[in-house]
C-alpha positions as CSV (number, residue, x, y, z in Angstrom):
1,X,-15.1,29.3,-22.2
2,X,-13.2,26.6,-20.3
3,X,-9.4,26.5,-20.6
4,X,-7.5,23.4,-21.3
5,X,-6.0,23.9,-17.8
6,X,-9.4,23.2,-16.3
7,X,-9.2,19.5,-17.4
8,X,-5.8,18.9,-15.9
9,X,-5.6,17.1,-12.5
10,X,-5.0,19.4,-9.6
11,X,-3.4,16.6,-7.5
12,X,-1.5,13.6,-8.6
13,X,-0.8,10.5,-6.4
14,X,1.9,8.1,-7.3
15,X,1.2,4.6,-6.2
16,X,3.9,1.9,-5.9
17,X,1.7,-1.2,-6.5
18,X,3.0,-4.6,-5.4
19,X,1.8,-6.9,-8.2
20,X,1.9,-6.7,-12.0
21,X,-1.8,-6.3,-12.4
22,X,-3.9,-3.5,-10.9
23,X,-7.5,-4.6,-11.1
24,X,-10.0,-3.1,-8.7
25,X,-8.0,-0.4,-7.1
26,X,-8.4,2.3,-9.8
27,X,-12.2,1.8,-10.0
28,X,-12.4,2.0,-6.2
29,X,-10.1,5.0,-6.1
30,X,-11.9,7.1,-8.7
31,X,-15.3,6.4,-6.9
32,X,-13.9,8.1,-3.8
33,X,-11.8,11.1,-4.9
34,X,-12.7,14.4,-6.7
35,X,-12.6,14.3,-10.5
36,X,-9.5,16.4,-10.6
37,X,-7.3,13.9,-8.8
38,X,-5.1,11.5,-10.8
39,X,-3.5,8.3,-9.5
40,X,-0.4,7.0,-11.4
41,X,0.4,3.3,-10.7
42,X,3.8,1.8,-10.9
43,X,4.1,-1.9,-10.5
44,X,7.1,-3.0,-8.3
45,X,6.8,-6.6,-9.4
46,X,6.6,-8.6,-6.2
47,X,6.9,-12.3,-7.0
48,X,6.7,-14.0,-3.6
49,X,6.0,-13.3,0.0
50,X,9.4,-12.9,1.4
51,X,11.4,-10.1,3.0
52,X,14.1,-10.8,0.4
53,X,11.7,-10.2,-2.5
54,X,10.4,-7.0,-0.9
55,X,14.1,-5.8,-0.6
56,X,14.6,-6.7,-4.3
57,X,11.6,-4.8,-5.6
58,X,12.4,-1.7,-3.7
59,X,16.2,-1.7,-4.4
60,X,15.5,0.8,-7.3
61,X,12.8,2.8,-5.4
62,X,14.5,6.1,-5.9
63,X,14.3,5.6,-9.7
64,X,10.6,4.7,-9.4
65,X,9.9,7.8,-7.2
66,X,11.9,10.1,-9.5
67,X,9.7,8.9,-12.4
68,X,6.6,9.7,-10.4
69,X,8.0,13.1,-9.5
70,X,8.6,13.8,-13.2
71,X,4.9,13.1,-13.6
72,X,4.3,15.8,-11.0
73,X,3.0,13.5,-8.2
74,X,2.3,15.3,-5.0
75,X,2.7,12.2,-2.8
76,X,3.9,8.7,-3.2
77,X,2.0,5.8,-1.6
78,X,3.7,2.5,-1.0
79,X,0.6,0.3,-1.7
80,X,-0.2,-3.1,-0.3
81,X,-0.1,-4.0,3.4
82,X,1.8,-7.3,2.8
83,X,5.1,-5.7,1.8
84,X,5.7,-3.7,5.0
85,X,4.6,-6.5,7.2
86,X,7.1,-8.8,5.5
87,X,10.0,-6.5,6.3
88,X,8.8,-5.1,9.6
89,X,8.4,-1.6,11.1
90,X,12.1,-0.6,11.1
91,X,12.7,-1.6,7.4
92,X,9.4,0.1,6.4
93,X,10.5,3.3,8.0
94,X,13.8,3.2,6.2
95,X,12.0,2.7,2.9
96,X,9.7,5.7,3.7
97,X,12.8,7.8,4.4
98,X,14.3,6.8,1.1
99,X,11.2,7.8,-0.7
100,X,10.9,11.1,1.2
101,X,14.6,11.7,0.5
102,X,13.7,12.1,-3.2
103,X,11.9,15.3,-2.2
104,X,8.2,14.1,-2.1
105,X,5.7,13.3,0.6
106,X,5.3,9.6,1.3
107,X,2.9,7.2,3.1
108,X,1.9,3.6,2.9
109,X,-1.3,1.5,3.0
110,X,-0.3,-0.1,6.3
111,X,0.2,3.3,7.9
112,X,-3.1,4.5,6.6
113,X,-4.9,1.4,7.9
114,X,-3.3,1.7,11.4
115,X,-4.0,5.4,11.6
116,X,-7.6,5.0,10.4
117,X,-8.2,2.5,13.2
118,X,-6.8,5.0,15.8
119,X,-8.8,7.8,14.3
120,X,-12.0,5.7,14.5
121,X,-11.2,5.2,18.2
122,X,-10.6,1.5,17.9
123,X,-8.6,0.1,20.8
124,X,-8.7,-3.6,20.0
125,X,-8.7,-5.2,16.6
126,X,-9.0,-8.8,15.3
127,X,-7.6,-9.4,11.8
128,X,-8.8,-11.8,9.1
129,X,-6.3,-12.2,6.3
130,X,-4.2,-14.5,4.1
131,X,-0.8,-13.8,5.8
132,X,1.6,-15.9,7.8
133,X,2.0,-15.7,11.6
134,X,5.2,-13.7,11.3
135,X,3.5,-11.2,9.0
136,X,0.6,-10.9,11.4
137,X,3.0,-10.3,14.3
138,X,4.5,-7.4,12.3
139,X,1.0,-6.1,11.4
140,X,0.3,-6.1,15.2
141,X,3.4,-3.9,15.6
142,X,2.1,-1.3,13.1
143,X,-1.2,-1.2,14.9
144,X,0.6,-0.9,18.3
145,X,2.4,2.2,17.1
146,X,-1.0,3.8,16.8
147,X,-2.2,2.6,20.1
148,X,-4.4,-0.2,18.7
149,X,-4.1,-3.8,20.2
150,X,-4.2,-6.7,17.8
151,X,-6.2,-9.2,19.9
152,X,-6.7,-12.0,17.4
153,X,-6.0,-13.3,13.9
154,X,-7.8,-15.6,11.6
155,X,-5.6,-16.4,8.6
156,X,-5.8,-18.5,5.4
157,X,-2.2,-18.3,4.2
158,X,-1.8,-17.7,0.5
159,X,1.1,-16.6,-1.6
160,X,0.9,-13.7,-4.1
161,X,0.8,-16.1,-7.1
162,X,-2.2,-17.9,-5.6
163,X,-4.3,-14.9,-4.6
164,X,-3.3,-13.2,-7.9
165,X,-5.2,-16.1,-9.6
166,X,-8.4,-15.4,-7.6
167,X,-11.3,-13.9,-9.3
168,X,-12.9,-10.8,-7.7
169,X,-15.8,-12.9,-6.5
170,X,-13.4,-15.6,-5.0
171,X,-11.5,-12.9,-3.2
172,X,-14.6,-11.5,-1.7
173,X,-15.7,-15.0,-0.7
174,X,-12.3,-15.5,1.0
175,X,-12.9,-12.3,3.0
């Protein structure tokens, strides 16, 4: 007879999500991972694309992380590529150090994207996104750390409030 312990997650991932709504990410996540993995989302409440707003939302990051640790998360993921590319590589590394300083493993979406490109053997990459030239310059620095050259950008600049209004279909059409 199965024990109640058999239905508990074996791994928990804490995700610091940039926007108030989390729409497609959970569905995509649970299609990819084993059934005994749980993702716990915490919205950081980004309101605008600015380094100042990123600094504002992560001012209490230790409290957010401690809440996730209380929920037995094994790792914390800073989700959303725009936030690190707004503040740059150095500020991102300081943020990751603050999270790790709480006693938990940490990573970020932008780190995963850049490392995945390296792992796949990509040497040059062209980016299509909705970010500003300064943000794309920082994105290029994240790729460069992994030995990947950003050779071009096609951008349709949008603010979080505007792309937050996009339907799923409109977002896919934009891509």
